[in-house]
C-alpha positions as CSV (number, residue, x, y, z in Angstrom):
1,M,78.1,57.7,104.5
2,V,78.5,60.1,101.7
3,V,79.6,58.6,98.3
4,A,82.3,60.0,96.1
5,T,81.6,59.5,92.4
6,N,81.9,60.8,88.9
7,L,79.5,61.0,85.7
8,G,82.0,60.4,83.2
9,F,85.7,60.6,82.3
10,P,87.7,62.1,79.1
11,R,87.9,59.4,76.3
12,I,90.6,61.1,74.3
13,G,93.5,60.0,76.7
14,A,96.1,62.0,78.4
15,Q,98.1,61.9,75.2
16,R,95.2,62.0,72.7
17,E,95.6,58.4,72.2
18,T,92.1,57.7,70.9
19,K,92.5,60.5,68.2
20,K,95.7,58.8,67.1
21,I,94.7,55.3,66.9
22,V,91.1,56.4,65.1
23,E,93.0,58.4,62.6
24,S,95.4,55.4,61.9
25,F,92.3,53.1,61.4
26,W,90.7,55.6,58.9
27,A,94.0,55.8,57.1
28,G,94.2,51.9,56.9
29,K,97.1,51.7,59.1
30,V,95.6,49.5,61.6
31,N,92.7,47.1,61.7
32,E,89.8,46.8,64.2
33,V,91.6,44.5,66.4
34,A,94.4,47.0,67.2
35,L,91.5,49.8,67.2
36,D,89.8,47.7,70.1
37,E,92.9,46.7,71.8
38,A,94.0,50.6,72.1
39,A,90.6,51.2,73.8
40,V,90.8,48.4,76.3
41,K,94.0,49.9,77.4
42,L,92.8,53.3,77.7
43,R,89.5,52.5,79.5
44,A,91.7,50.3,81.9
45,E,93.7,53.4,82.6
46,N,90.7,55.7,83.0
47,W,89.1,53.5,85.6
48,K,92.2,52.7,87.5
49,L,92.9,56.5,87.8
50,Q,89.6,57.3,89.0
51,K,90.0,54.6,91.7
52,E,93.2,55.8,92.7
53,Q,92.0,59.2,93.2
54,G,89.4,57.8,95.9
55,L,86.4,57.5,93.8
56,E,83.8,54.9,94.9
57,H,81.0,55.0,92.1
58,I,83.0,55.1,88.9
59,P,81.4,55.2,85.4
60,S,81.6,52.6,82.5
61,G,80.3,53.0,79.2
62,D,81.2,56.6,78.7
63,F,84.0,55.9,76.3
64,S,83.7,56.4,72.7
65,F,85.8,56.5,69.6
66,Y,83.4,59.1,67.8
67,D,80.3,60.1,69.9
68,H,78.5,58.5,72.8
69,V,75.1,59.4,71.3
70,L,76.0,57.9,68.2
71,D,77.2,54.6,70.0
72,H,73.7,54.6,71.8
73,S,72.2,54.8,68.4
74,V,74.1,51.9,67.0
75,M,73.6,49.8,70.2
76,F,69.8,50.2,69.8
77,N,69.9,49.3,66.1
78,V,68.9,52.9,65.1
79,I,70.9,52.8,61.8
80,P,69.5,54.8,59.0
81,Q,68.6,52.9,55.9
82,R,71.3,54.2,53.8
83,F,73.8,52.8,55.9
84,R,72.3,49.3,56.5
85,H,74.0,47.5,53.7
86,L,77.5,48.2,55.3
87,A,78.9,45.6,57.5
88,D,78.2,46.0,61.3
89,G,81.4,47.4,62.9
90,H,83.4,50.3,63.3
91,E,83.5,51.4,59.6
92,R,79.7,51.6,59.6
93,T,79.5,53.4,63.0
94,F,82.4,55.9,61.5
95,A,80.3,56.1,58.3
96,I,77.3,57.3,60.1
97,G,79.2,60.3,61.9
98,R,81.4,61.5,59.1
99,G,80.1,59.9,55.9
100,I,81.7,57.5,53.5
101,Q,83.0,57.5,50.0
102,K,85.0,54.6,48.2
103,P,85.4,54.1,44.4
104,A,83.9,51.1,42.7
105,T,86.2,48.0,42.5
106,E,85.9,44.7,40.8
107,T,84.1,43.1,43.6
108,Q,82.4,46.3,45.1
109,A,80.0,48.9,43.7
110,K,80.8,52.4,44.4
111,V,80.0,53.7,48.1
112,D,78.8,57.2,48.5
113,I,76.8,58.3,51.5
114,E,76.2,61.4,53.4
115,A,76.8,61.5,57.3
116,Q,74.0,62.1,59.5
117,E,73.4,65.4,61.1
118,M,75.6,66.7,63.8
119,K,74.6,69.3,66.6
120,K,75.9,71.0,69.4
121,W,75.4,69.2,72.8
122,F,73.0,71.6,74.7
123,D,75.3,74.8,75.3
124,T,78.6,73.2,74.8
125,N,81.2,73.1,72.1
126,Y,80.9,69.3,71.7
127,H,79.2,68.0,68.9
128,Y,76.8,65.0,68.9
129,I,75.3,62.7,66.0
130,V,71.7,63.3,65.8
131,P,69.7,60.1,65.7
132,E,67.4,59.7,62.8
133,F,64.0,57.8,63.4
134,E,61.8,56.3,61.0
135,T,58.0,55.9,61.2
136,N,58.4,52.2,61.1
137,Q,61.4,52.2,63.6
138,T,62.5,49.1,65.1
139,F,64.8,48.7,68.2
140,G,66.9,45.9,69.4
141,L,70.1,45.3,70.9
142,G,72.7,43.6,68.5
143,S,75.5,40.8,69.3
144,K,77.8,43.7,70.6
145,I,76.2,45.5,73.4
146,K,78.8,48.2,74.2
147,T,77.6,49.2,77.8
148,L,77.4,45.4,78.7
149,E,81.0,44.5,77.5
150,E,82.5,47.7,79.1
151,F,80.9,47.0,82.4
152,N,82.2,43.3,82.2
153,E,85.7,44.5,81.1
154,A,85.9,46.7,84.1
155,K,84.7,43.8,86.4
156,A,87.5,41.6,85.1
157,L,90.1,44.3,86.2
158,G,88.3,44.2,89.7
159,I,86.7,47.4,89.4
160,H,82.7,47.6,90.0
161,T,81.4,50.2,87.8
162,R,78.3,52.2,87.4
163,P,77.3,51.7,83.9
164,V,76.0,55.1,82.1
165,V,73.3,54.9,79.4
166,L,71.3,57.8,77.6
167,G,67.8,57.7,79.0
168,P,64.9,57.0,76.7
169,L,63.3,60.5,76.9
170,S,66.6,62.3,75.9
171,F,67.5,59.8,73.3
172,L,64.2,60.4,71.5
173,L,63.9,64.2,72.1
174,L,67.5,64.6,70.9
175,G,66.7,62.9,67.7
176,K,64.9,64.0,64.4
177,P,62.6,62.2,62.0
178,A,64.5,60.7,59.0
179,K,63.8,62.3,55.7
180,N,61.2,59.9,54.7
181,S,59.1,60.4,58.1
182,H,58.5,63.9,58.5
183,G,55.8,64.7,61.0
184,L,56.7,61.6,63.0
185,D,55.9,62.2,66.8
186,L,59.3,61.0,68.4
187,L,57.6,60.2,71.7
188,S,55.2,57.7,69.9
189,L,58.4,55.5,69.7
190,L,58.6,55.1,73.6
191,P,56.5,51.6,73.5
192,K,59.0,50.4,71.0
193,V,62.2,51.5,72.7
194,L,61.4,50.7,76.1
195,P,61.5,46.8,75.9
196,V,65.1,47.2,74.7
197,Y,66.1,49.3,77.6
198,E,64.4,46.7,79.9
199,E,66.6,44.0,77.9
200,L,69.7,46.0,78.5
201,F,69.0,46.4,82.1
202,A,68.2,42.7,82.7
203,K,71.5,42.0,81.1
204,L,73.4,44.4,83.2
205,A,71.7,43.1,86.4
206,A,72.5,39.3,85.5
207,A,76.1,40.6,85.0
208,G,76.3,41.9,88.6
209,A,75.6,45.7,88.2
210,D,73.9,47.3,91.0
211,W,73.9,51.0,90.0
212,V,73.0,52.4,86.5
213,Q,73.4,55.9,85.6
214,I,70.6,57.1,83.3
215,D,71.6,60.5,81.5
216,E,68.3,62.6,81.1
217,P,69.8,66.0,80.2
218,C,66.7,67.2,78.7
219,L,65.1,67.6,82.1
220,V,67.0,71.1,82.3
221,L,64.9,72.1,79.2
222,D,61.5,74.0,78.9
223,L,59.3,70.7,78.8
224,S,55.5,70.4,78.3
225,A,53.2,68.7,81.2
226,E,52.5,66.0,78.7
227,I,56.4,65.1,78.4
228,I,56.7,65.1,82.2
229,D,53.9,62.8,82.6
230,Q,55.9,60.5,80.2
231,Y,59.0,60.6,82.5
232,R,56.8,59.3,85.3
233,V,55.3,56.7,83.3
234,V,58.8,55.5,81.8
235,Y,60.5,55.4,85.0
236,N,58.0,53.6,86.9
237,R,57.9,50.9,84.1
238,L,61.7,50.7,84.0
239,G,61.9,50.4,87.8
240,A,59.3,47.4,87.8
241,A,61.1,45.8,85.0
242,A,64.6,46.0,86.9
243,P,63.8,45.8,90.5
244,S,67.6,44.8,91.4
245,L,68.9,48.0,89.9
246,K,69.2,51.3,91.4
247,F,68.8,54.1,88.8
248,L,70.7,57.4,89.1
249,V,69.2,59.8,86.8
250,A,71.7,62.5,85.9
251,T,70.8,66.0,84.8
252,Y,73.4,68.9,84.1
253,F,74.0,71.9,82.4
254,G,71.1,73.8,84.3
255,R,68.4,74.0,86.5
256,I,65.5,71.2,86.6
257,G,62.8,73.7,87.7
258,N,59.5,72.3,88.0
259,N,60.6,69.3,85.9
260,V,61.4,67.8,89.1
261,A,57.8,67.1,90.2
262,F,57.6,63.5,88.8
263,V,60.7,62.1,90.6
264,K,59.4,61.6,94.0
265,D,56.5,59.4,92.4
266,T,58.9,57.0,91.0
267,P,61.5,54.2,91.9
268,I,64.5,56.3,90.8
269,A,67.0,55.8,93.7
270,A,69.1,59.0,93.2
271,L,69.0,62.2,91.2
272,H,71.9,64.3,90.1
273,I,71.8,68.0,89.8
274,D,74.1,70.7,88.6
275,L,75.0,72.9,91.4
276,V,77.6,74.8,89.6
277,R,75.3,76.2,86.9
278,S,72.4,76.4,89.4
279,P,73.2,76.4,93.3
280,E,69.9,78.1,93.9
281,Q,67.9,74.9,93.1
282,L,69.3,72.6,96.0
283,Q,66.5,73.4,98.4
284,S,63.7,73.1,95.7
285,I,65.1,69.7,94.8
286,I,65.4,68.6,98.3
287,D,61.7,69.4,98.9
288,N,60.8,67.3,95.8
289,L,62.4,64.1,96.6
290,N,60.7,61.3,98.6
291,Q,62.2,59.9,102.0
292,T,64.5,57.3,100.4
293,Q,66.0,59.1,97.4
294,I,69.5,59.9,97.2
295,L,70.7,63.5,96.0
296,S,73.9,63.6,93.9
297,L,75.5,67.0,94.3
298,G,77.3,68.5,91.0
299,L,79.9,70.6,93.1
300,I,82.8,70.4,91.0
301,D,82.7,72.4,87.8
302,G,83.0,69.6,85.0
303,R,83.2,72.3,82.2
304,N,86.1,74.6,83.4
305,I,89.6,74.2,84.7
306,W,89.6,76.2,87.8
307,K,90.3,74.6,91.3
308,T,87.0,74.3,93.2
309,N,86.4,76.5,96.3
310,L,86.1,73.6,98.5
311,A,85.1,75.7,101.5
312,K,82.0,77.1,99.4
313,A,81.4,73.6,98.1
314,L,81.2,72.3,101.6
315,E,78.7,74.6,102.6
316,L,76.2,73.6,100.0
317,A,77.0,69.9,100.8
318,N,76.6,70.2,104.4
319,A,73.2,71.8,103.9
320,A,72.1,68.7,101.7
321,V,73.5,66.4,104.6
322,K,71.7,68.2,107.2
323,A,68.4,68.2,105.1
324,V,68.4,64.4,103.9
325,G,71.3,62.7,105.9
326,S,74.7,61.5,104.8
327,N,73.5,58.2,103.5
328,R,71.5,60.1,101.0
329,V,74.3,62.2,99.4
330,F,76.7,61.7,96.7
331,V,79.3,64.2,95.6
332,A,80.3,64.6,91.9
333,P,81.2,67.0,89.2
334,S,78.5,69.0,87.8
335,C,78.4,66.8,84.6
336,S,80.6,64.4,82.8
337,L,84.4,65.5,82.8
338,L,84.2,64.9,78.9
339,H,84.4,68.8,78.7
340,A,87.5,69.0,80.9
341,P,91.2,68.3,80.1
342,V,92.6,64.9,81.4
343,T,95.4,65.9,83.6
344,L,97.8,68.5,84.7
345,R,100.8,66.1,84.8
346,F,102.0,66.9,81.1
347,E,101.3,70.7,81.5
348,K,105.0,71.1,82.1
349,R,105.7,74.3,80.1
350,L,102.6,76.1,81.7
351,A,103.8,75.2,85.1
352,Q,107.4,76.7,84.2
353,Q,106.1,79.9,82.4
354,K,103.1,80.8,84.5
355,P,103.5,78.9,88.0
356,E,100.9,81.2,89.5
357,L,98.1,80.4,86.8
358,F,99.2,76.6,87.1
359,D,98.4,76.6,91.0
360,W,94.8,77.7,90.2
361,L,94.0,74.8,87.9
362,A,92.3,71.4,88.2
363,Y,92.0,69.1,85.2
364,S,89.9,65.9,85.3
365,E,92.2,64.0,87.4
366,E,92.6,66.6,90.1
367,K,88.8,67.1,90.1
368,C,88.4,63.5,90.9
369,K,90.6,64.2,94.0
370,E,88.5,67.2,94.8
371,I,85.5,65.1,95.0
372,H,87.3,62.6,97.3
373,I,88.4,65.3,99.6
374,L,84.8,66.7,99.8
375,A,83.5,63.3,100.7
376,Q,86.1,62.6,103.1
377,A,85.4,66.0,104.9
378,L,81.6,65.1,104.9
379,N,82.2,61.6,106.3
380,N,85.1,62.3,108.6
381,G,85.2,65.8,109.5
382,A,87.1,68.6,107.8
383,E,90.1,67.9,110.1
384,S,90.7,64.8,108.6
385,V,91.7,66.9,105.2
386,A,92.4,70.0,106.8
387,A,96.0,70.1,104.9
388,A,94.1,69.5,101.6
389,L,91.5,72.2,102.6
390,A,94.2,74.6,103.7
391,D,96.2,74.3,100.4
392,N,93.0,74.8,98.5
393,A,92.0,78.0,100.4
394,R,95.4,79.3,99.7
395,S,95.2,78.8,96.0
396,I,91.7,80.5,96.0
397,E,92.9,83.5,97.8
398,A,96.1,83.9,95.7
399,R,94.0,83.9,92.6
400,R,91.3,86.6,94.1
401,V,94.0,89.1,95.1
402,S,96.3,88.5,92.1
403,P,97.2,91.7,90.2
404,H,97.3,89.8,87.0
405,T,93.3,89.5,87.0
406,T,92.3,93.2,86.9
407,N,93.4,96.0,84.6
408,A,92.3,99.6,85.2
409,A,92.7,100.8,81.7
410,V,90.3,97.9,80.4
411,R,87.6,98.7,83.1
412,Q,87.6,102.5,82.5
413,R,87.3,101.7,78.6
414,L,84.3,99.5,79.3
415,E,82.6,102.4,81.4
416,A,83.2,104.7,78.2
417,I,81.4,102.6,75.7
418,V,78.4,104.8,74.1
419,P,75.5,103.7,72.0
420,D,76.9,104.9,68.7
421,Q,79.7,102.4,69.1
422,L,77.0,99.7,68.5
423,R,75.8,100.9,65.2
424,R,77.1,100.8,61.4
425,R,77.1,104.1,59.9
426,N,74.2,103.3,57.6
427,V,71.8,100.4,56.9
428,F,72.7,97.3,55.1
429,A,71.0,98.5,51.7
430,T,73.0,101.5,51.6
431,R,76.3,99.7,52.5
432,Q,75.6,97.1,49.7
433,K,75.3,99.6,47.3
434,T,78.4,101.4,48.3
435,Q,80.2,98.0,48.3
436,E,79.0,96.8,44.7
437,E,80.3,100.0,43.4
438,S,83.6,100.2,45.0
439,L,84.5,96.3,45.2
440,P,82.6,94.7,42.3
441,L,82.6,91.0,42.7
442,P,80.8,88.4,40.2
443,R,77.2,87.3,41.1
444,F,77.2,84.2,43.3
445,P,80.8,85.0,44.6
446,T,82.6,82.1,46.2
447,T,84.8,82.1,49.2
448,T,85.8,79.7,52.2
449,I,85.2,80.0,55.8
450,G,88.9,80.9,56.6
451,S,91.2,77.7,57.6
452,F,92.9,75.5,55.1
453,P,94.4,72.1,56.0
454,Q,96.9,72.1,59.0
455,T,99.2,69.6,57.4
456,K,101.6,67.4,59.4
457,E,104.5,69.8,58.1
458,I,102.7,72.5,59.6
459,R,102.3,70.8,62.8
460,L,105.9,69.7,62.7
461,A,107.3,73.3,62.2
462,R,105.0,74.5,65.1
463,S,106.2,71.7,67.4
464,K,109.8,72.5,66.7
465,F,109.2,76.3,67.2
466,T,107.4,75.4,70.5
467,K,110.5,73.4,71.6
468,N,113.0,76.0,70.6
469,E,114.4,73.7,67.9
470,I,114.1,76.6,65.3
471,D,114.1,80.3,65.7
472,E,111.2,82.7,65.2
473,K,112.6,83.9,62.0
474,T,113.0,80.5,60.6
475,Y,109.4,79.6,61.7
476,K,107.8,83.0,60.2
477,E,109.6,82.2,57.0
478,F,108.0,78.9,56.9
479,I,104.4,80.3,57.7
480,K,104.9,82.8,54.9
481,K,105.5,80.0,52.5
482,E,102.5,78.3,53.5
483,I,100.5,81.4,53.1
484,E,101.7,81.8,49.7
485,F,100.9,78.1,48.9
486,C,97.4,78.7,50.0
487,V,96.7,81.7,48.2
488,R,98.1,80.4,45.0
489,A,95.9,77.4,45.6
490,Q,92.7,79.5,45.7
491,E,93.8,81.5,42.8
492,K,94.0,78.4,40.8
493,L,90.7,77.5,41.9
494,D,89.5,80.7,40.9
495,L,87.8,81.6,44.1
496,D,86.6,85.2,44.5
497,V,87.4,86.2,48.0
498,L,90.4,84.5,49.4
499,V,91.8,83.9,52.8
500,H,95.3,83.3,54.3
501,G,94.5,80.0,55.5
502,E,95.6,80.4,59.0
503,A,98.4,78.1,59.0
504,E,99.8,80.1,61.9
505,R,97.1,79.5,64.3
506,N,97.2,77.0,67.0
507,D,95.0,75.7,69.8
508,M,96.5,76.1,73.4
509,N,96.5,74.4,76.9
510,G,94.8,71.2,77.8
511,W,93.2,69.1,75.0
512,I,89.1,68.5,75.2
513,A,87.0,66.5,72.6
514,S,85.0,68.6,70.0
515,Y,83.6,66.2,67.5
516,G,84.8,62.7,66.3
517,S,88.5,62.5,66.7
518,R,88.8,66.3,66.6
519,C,90.2,67.8,69.8
520,V,90.9,71.4,70.9
521,R,92.9,73.2,73.3
522,P,90.8,76.1,74.6
523,P,92.8,79.3,75.7
524,I,92.4,80.4,79.5
525,I,91.0,83.7,80.1
526,F,92.2,84.4,83.6
527,G,92.3,88.1,83.7
528,D,91.0,91.3,82.1
529,V,91.4,91.2,78.1
530,H,92.9,93.7,76.1
531,R,94.9,93.6,72.8
532,V,98.6,94.1,73.5
533,N,99.6,94.0,69.7
534,P,98.0,93.5,66.4
535,M,97.1,89.8,66.1
536,T,96.4,89.1,62.3
537,I,97.7,92.2,60.3
538,E,101.0,91.0,59.2
539,E,99.8,87.6,58.0
540,T,96.9,89.1,56.2
541,V,98.6,92.1,54.6
542,Y,101.2,89.6,53.4
543,A,98.6,87.5,52.0
544,Q,96.9,90.6,50.2
545,S,100.2,91.5,48.8
546,L,100.5,88.2,46.7
547,T,97.2,88.6,44.8
548,N,95.0,91.1,43.1
549,K,91.9,89.4,44.5
550,P,90.4,90.6,47.8
551,M,91.7,89.0,50.9
552,K,89.4,88.5,53.8
553,G,90.7,89.2,57.3
554,M,89.9,86.4,59.6
555,L,88.7,87.0,63.4
556,T,86.8,85.0,66.0
557,G,84.1,87.0,67.5
558,P,83.8,87.8,71.0
559,V,81.0,85.3,72.1
560,T,82.9,82.5,70.3
561,C,86.1,83.5,72.1
562,L,84.4,83.6,75.4
563,R,82.4,80.0,74.8
564,W,85.3,78.3,73.3
565,S,87.6,79.5,76.2
566,F,88.1,78.1,79.7
567,V,86.8,81.5,81.0
568,R,87.1,83.1,84.4
569,D,84.3,82.5,86.7
570,D,84.9,85.4,89.1
571,I,83.2,88.2,86.8
572,P,80.0,87.9,84.7
573,Q,80.6,86.4,81.5
574,S,78.9,89.6,79.8
575,I,81.8,91.7,81.0
576,V,84.5,89.3,79.8
577,C,82.7,89.3,76.4
578,T,82.7,93.0,76.2
579,Q,86.4,93.4,76.9
580,L,87.0,90.8,74.1
581,A,84.9,92.9,72.0
582,L,86.8,96.0,72.5
583,A,90.1,94.3,71.7
584,I,88.4,92.6,68.4
585,R,87.2,96.2,67.6
586,D,90.7,97.5,67.6
587,E,92.0,94.5,65.2
588,V,88.8,95.3,62.7
589,V,89.7,99.0,62.4
590,D,93.4,98.2,61.9
591,L,92.5,95.8,59.2
592,E,90.5,98.3,57.4
593,K,93.3,100.8,57.9
594,A,95.5,98.3,56.1
595,N,93.0,98.0,53.1
596,I,91.7,94.7,53.9
597,V,88.0,95.5,52.8
598,H,86.6,92.2,53.6
599,V,86.7,91.2,57.4
600,Q,85.1,88.0,58.9
601,V,84.3,88.0,62.7
602,D,83.0,84.3,63.1
603,E,80.3,83.8,65.8
604,P,79.7,80.1,65.5
605,A,79.1,79.8,69.4
606,I,76.3,82.6,69.4
607,R,73.7,79.9,69.3
608,E,75.6,77.7,71.4
609,G,75.6,80.1,74.3
610,L,71.8,80.6,74.2
611,P,70.6,79.6,77.7
612,L,68.7,76.5,77.9
613,R,65.5,78.0,79.1
614,A,63.5,80.6,77.1
615,V,63.1,83.1,80.1
616,D,66.8,83.7,80.1
617,Y,67.1,84.2,76.3
618,E,66.5,88.0,76.3
619,Y,69.2,88.9,78.5
620,Y,71.9,86.8,76.9
621,L,71.1,87.9,73.5
622,Q,71.4,91.5,74.2
623,W,74.9,91.4,75.7
624,A,75.9,89.1,73.1
625,V,74.7,90.8,70.2
626,D,76.0,94.1,71.6
627,A,79.5,92.5,72.0
628,F,79.5,91.5,68.2
629,L,78.3,95.0,67.2
630,L,81.0,96.4,69.2
631,S,83.4,94.4,67.5
632,T,82.3,95.2,64.1
633,T,81.0,98.8,63.6
634,G,83.8,100.8,63.7
635,V,84.5,100.5,60.1
636,T,83.4,102.6,56.9
637,D,80.4,101.3,54.6
638,K,82.9,100.1,52.2
639,T,84.3,97.3,54.5
640,V,82.2,94.2,54.2
641,I,81.6,92.6,57.6
642,H,81.3,88.7,57.1
643,T,80.3,86.4,60.1
644,H,79.8,82.7,60.2
645,M,77.8,80.3,62.4
646,C,77.3,76.6,62.4
647,Y,75.1,73.8,63.7
648,S,72.4,75.8,65.1
649,D,68.9,76.0,65.4
650,F,68.7,79.5,64.2
651,Q,64.9,80.0,64.7
652,D,65.4,80.6,68.3
653,I,67.8,83.6,67.7
654,F,66.7,84.9,64.1
655,Q,65.7,88.4,65.4
656,A,69.3,88.6,67.3
657,I,71.0,87.4,63.8
658,I,69.3,90.3,62.0
659,R,70.3,92.7,64.6
660,M,74.0,91.8,64.2
661,D,73.8,93.5,61.0
662,A,76.5,91.7,59.2
663,D,76.9,92.2,55.5
664,V,77.5,88.5,54.8
665,L,76.4,85.5,56.9
666,T,77.8,82.2,56.2
667,I,75.9,79.1,57.8
668,E,76.2,75.3,58.0
669,N,73.6,73.9,55.8
670,S,74.5,70.7,54.3
671,K,73.9,68.4,57.2
672,S,70.7,70.3,58.1
673,D,68.6,69.1,55.1
674,M,68.0,72.7,53.9
675,K,65.6,73.3,56.8
676,I,67.6,76.2,58.2
677,L,66.6,78.2,55.0
678,N,63.1,78.1,56.0
679,A,63.8,80.4,58.6
680,F,65.7,82.9,56.7
681,A,62.7,83.0,54.1
682,K,60.2,83.3,56.9
683,H,62.0,86.2,58.7
684,G,62.7,88.2,55.6
685,Y,66.7,88.0,56.2
686,S,67.9,90.7,53.4
687,A,71.8,90.7,53.7
688,G,74.2,88.5,52.0
689,I,74.0,84.9,52.8
690,G,76.1,81.8,52.2
691,P,74.5,78.5,53.3
692,G,77.3,75.9,52.9
693,V,77.0,73.6,49.9
694,F,79.1,70.8,51.2
695,D,80.2,69.4,54.7
696,I,83.8,69.8,55.6
697,H,83.5,67.4,58.6
698,S,83.2,64.4,56.1
699,P,86.1,63.2,53.8
700,R,83.6,62.6,50.9
701,V,84.0,64.8,48.0
702,P,80.5,65.9,46.9
703,S,79.9,66.0,43.1
704,T,79.0,69.2,41.2
705,S,75.5,68.2,40.6
706,E,74.9,67.4,44.4
707,M,76.2,71.0,45.3
708,K,74.3,72.4,42.3
709,E,71.2,70.9,43.6
710,R,71.5,72.5,47.0
711,A,72.2,75.9,45.4
712,D,69.3,75.6,43.3
713,A,67.2,74.9,46.3
714,M,68.7,77.9,48.0
715,L,67.6,80.3,45.3
716,E,64.0,79.3,46.2
717,Y,64.6,81.2,49.6
718,I,67.3,83.8,48.8
719,P,67.5,86.5,46.0
720,A,70.5,85.8,43.7
721,R,72.0,89.2,44.6
722,N,72.5,87.9,47.9
723,L,73.7,84.4,47.5
724,W,77.3,83.4,48.3
725,I,78.6,79.8,47.5
726,N,80.9,78.3,50.2
727,P,81.5,75.4,52.2
728,D,79.8,74.7,55.5
729,C,82.8,75.6,57.7
730,G,86.6,75.9,57.7
731,L,88.9,73.3,56.1
732,K,91.4,72.9,58.9
733,T,90.6,69.2,59.5
734,R,90.6,68.1,55.9
735,G,93.4,66.9,53.4
736,W,94.5,69.1,50.5
737,K,93.2,66.6,48.0
738,E,89.8,66.5,49.0
739,V,89.9,70.2,49.7
740,N,90.8,70.9,46.2
741,E,88.6,68.4,44.7
742,S,85.6,69.9,46.6
743,L,86.3,73.6,46.0
744,E,86.8,72.9,42.4
745,N,83.2,71.3,42.1
746,M,81.9,74.3,44.2
747,V,83.5,77.0,42.0
748,A,82.0,75.1,38.9
749,V,78.5,75.4,40.6
750,A,78.9,79.3,41.1
751,K,80.0,79.6,37.3
752,A,77.0,77.4,36.1
753,L,74.6,79.8,38.2
754,R,76.2,82.8,36.5
755,A,75.7,81.3,33.2
756,L,72.0,80.9,33.9
757,D,71.6,84.0,35.6
758,K,72.6,85.8,32.2
759,V,70.2,83.8,30.3
């Protein structure tokens, strides 16, 4: 019989319960006991919900307060030396993820520790905490074994789960050597870490587990033959050590390709593949399994919010059943549902305002139901779920023929794009001279990345406006006051290029996890994109009217709009991105007409969107960079085009960054040990650049000396004429006190550099 299963469920809670309790813990309002009690309640709700939707294999161990990779590191005692003096517990785990800073007291010395590095989880907008491994690294299970405890927790509720654990090869490959361990071959640590996996699996087997899900997402990357050989060795060893357990090795986000070759020679019981991203890989995977191995079919999109075309999914599933038999097939989402909102049950406003769109959607709860429907159809025949399949077919067809998905004027404008629209009028060196003459700034100019704190007062006003408790005029007056407050604060700090603070900007639709307690509400792109009205002109022009200092217009670039939205899946993403670019181009041109001479078009997701296989890079980078250029090249030389990128391995896309031809590039740098700057020096980047001097994802306030040390190191790679001083990213999630203190220190660094530059 075909088994209905899942790889992971959102851990934020339908009403963001996890975020709220975690931030209460950080604020000292609740203790660890309350934190754990809230998690127990939420996990129970998640398991029961999945069971009620008809799933048979339900994951456990997928919950996290902050990040599942961080949890795995802590469970295996991979704790960097700088954190080891802290007491074991939630506070230490959070400190690793976000840093910690405490003043000295009579009984305790000052605590001031930087967080570990954070990176994007493959090509998603989720961020994970990068494990740090040392040359003399030791591994071991502590007294609190999260995976085991949560299995037993579900068992006590009468729910038999499938524990989830990050696989040993991916754990090491996703990590990095610690600062004192440069040159460490991470895979040399396998002999040390495997006994701990064996110990964990033995404990799970003793507790009654029969299946274990081992996530090996690195199997969709370009891997050497030597690494694939290690996979074969590792899984043969783990299988021999835990013969009573069945291992489901889970891959997602792409195709496995030739990396699958090792699987049939191991005791791996089941292999999960992503058939949403790579449906073409099905036959190749079937051909590379042995006669007993089960195939887990990722048929439901775990990263988007559209209803599955169940008829098409059944075609793939039936092909698999025909090839290997129903007893060797699981149906599942393409990946963990971590990347999807929890449930449509609370989307009442969307249901009322856009009932047609609402009918096309499926969040995590609804996706679990789709999985069950597919399993029922495969096991009992399509007629057993005929009503559900018919209703699904109706929704799919309604979306296909809806007049709201196609706009003839947008399609005509796409066809009229010409090469000149992808070029600035002059090269950067010429533009830089024009800009320095017409818009003089001090050496080492200071700015921020755009957003300032979204205070509880801002959130309350927005909530009241959304609920029609205040009218639009009252809300706009409130926003104007917030803008003025932000401008005055920047003037007081003596920043050089200001921003309006983005108080009016809000996320939309269903919540998903981004990093730590941070949740976002991605927009839904369901039809052809065009600009109905100017989007940012009113707020930016008002902010400029308050100050004589230059005000920077703030826009999100087309690739990032695409990547950070729930994007339509019925036309190529390259077309959606170009539509977005044309809309943004109109806004950039209008900002220049309004005498806004600094315009930032952020592209933090351009590296995130890079395909996982090198053979696919060129095609993606061509249309992605073209879209950015289309957005930004409609202005004169006098206008300074900024862009921002964060948490990226820029080495893979450096020529693309150069081709973007921005006047100023700001980048995340403080968590990356300055390693990013090596790439900029190596490739001879000649435009303005602002590597972040402090980490905005941490509550700690770095000292002036700490930031100055970073800036001095930057000058070894970047000419003084081109260096900007700025934070890593936007300040939206921070509080005003720490923002003011950090920026005050940052401005002091710039002034110190100017003083030295004159000597």
